[in-house]
Each structure stands twice: as structure tokens, then as C-alpha cells.
N, C-alpha and C positions, 0 to 999 in steps of 0.2 A: 512422423517426430512429435512426441506429446509436449505441450505446454506446461512446463515448468513453475507458471504462475498460476494454474487453477487451482480453483479453491473446494474441490468435491462439491460443487454445486451451492455453495456459500456465497451469498453476496455481501460483500465488504464495500461499504461505504467511505469514501474520501472524506466525509465531513465527520466521521465520527470523533468524538472526544477522547483523549489518550486514559482517561479516568472510568469510562465504560468497562464494564467486564467483558472480558474477550477480545478487545482492543488489540489491532493488530499492524504494523507497520507494512506497507506493500511499495512505497515509494518515495522518495526524496524531493523535493521539488529545489531546484537550483536556476541558475541563467540571472536574468535582471528583472526589474519591475515590469518592464516594456516587453520583454519577451520570456516569460517563465519556461522553464524545461523539465519534464518530470524523469526522473530515471528510477525504472522498475526493478526491484529487487529480484533475485532469480526465485524465491519463495518468501511469504508474508513471516514475518517474525512477529513473535508474541511479546508485549509489554510487560508482563508478569512474569 
């Protein structure tokens, strides 16, 4: 089964700023300060 989170060889940076060209969201951080949890989206979403 194909991984729907694949980005066609493009490396995504979790520290990228939202105002950078081609920025995308690929996960949402929740949980607590002591125990953060990342929930990954099925595919990255463009911020533009």
C-alpha cells in the first residue's frame, strides 16, 4: 500500500516558517507540554 504522506522526493522541514514560499502543513501538534503528540495529515496542505 502506498504511503499517502509521501512528497514525491521533496524534503519537508518541520521548522519552516508559514510565510516561506511553498510552505505546507503536514501535521498538527497537540497533547501537553510534557507529552506533545503529532497528528499527521493524510497529505500535506498548502498554506497559500
